[in-house]
N, C-alpha and C positions, 0 to 999 in steps of 0.2 A: 502532558505527553501521553500518547496512545500508541501502543505497538502497531506497526503498519498492518500486520495481518488482522488484528482486531478492527482497525479502522475500515479495512476492506469488507469485513463481515458486516459491520454496521451499515456501510453504504449499500451493500447488497440487500440487506433486510429492509432498509428504509425506502429504497428506490426501485429495486428490480424484482424482489422475491415474489410479490403478488402477481406480477405480470408475466413471469416466465417459469415454466416447469422444465428445468434443465437436467434433472437427474444426475447422472454420472459426470456430465460436462461442467458441473458447478465449479470444481477446482480450477479448471482452465479459465472460466469466466472470472473467478476471483483473481487469478494471476494477471489477467488482462486489466482488471480494475486497479490492481496494484501498480501496474505500469502507467496507467492513466493518472493515478494519484501522484506518482513521481513527477509528472510533467506539470502538475497544477499547484503543488505546495512545496514548502521547505521541508526537507527530510533531515532527520537527526539520527545519530547513532549513539546508542547507550551501552553501558557495561552493566549487565545485570548483577554482578558480584560487587559492584562498587557504588559508593555514594557520590561519585563524580557526576557533574552535570552533563547532560547529553550535549553532543557537539554537532554543529551543522555539517552535513556532508555536501560538498560542492557537486552540482549536477553532473559535471564531466567525470567525476569518479564513479557515478552510477550508470553512465551511459553504456550501452552495449550489453547490458545484462538481461537475463530472462528469469522471471519469477517461477518458483516451484512451491508446492505445498500451500497453495492458496494465499500467496504473498508472504510466506514465512522466511523464504530464502531467495536471495538474488544471486544467481550464478552467472559467471562470465566465461565465454568461450576462449578468450585470449590468455587464460591461465591465471588471471587475478583471483585471489581467494574470495570465496563467497561471502556475502554480507547477510547476517542473520538478525542482528539487533537494531533494526531500523524502526523509527517512530516518527509520528507527525503530531502537530499541535491539535488538540481536541477542537478548538474553535475553528481551525481551518477545515476540519472534517465536516463540521456543521455547515460551513459556507459551501463546500463542495456538494453536500447533500441537497441543500436548497437550490443550487444552480442546476443540478441534474434533474431534480423534480420539476423545475420550471421548464427545462428543455424537453421533458417528456410529455408535457401537456399539449 
């Protein structure tokens, strides 16, 4: 498992960083990448203080959210509590990177 915010940073570095000079807009782009990642892979929620296994979060529980902090926090306008401990499988991140690199060619 890889924390979602870290996965987004890795995707940015591997696919987009060399092509785009974004300056202050980088956080917004990372938030957008986090949203894209939600649509492409299985998302898990973990408890940092526990040894409990991460659990899959159904997509409908994540819908309608907006990312902040470069993918660190998913906030909801409908009053649901924010989600902060989201993660994705490392092998899925690799697959997403490869797909995005192919699409960029």
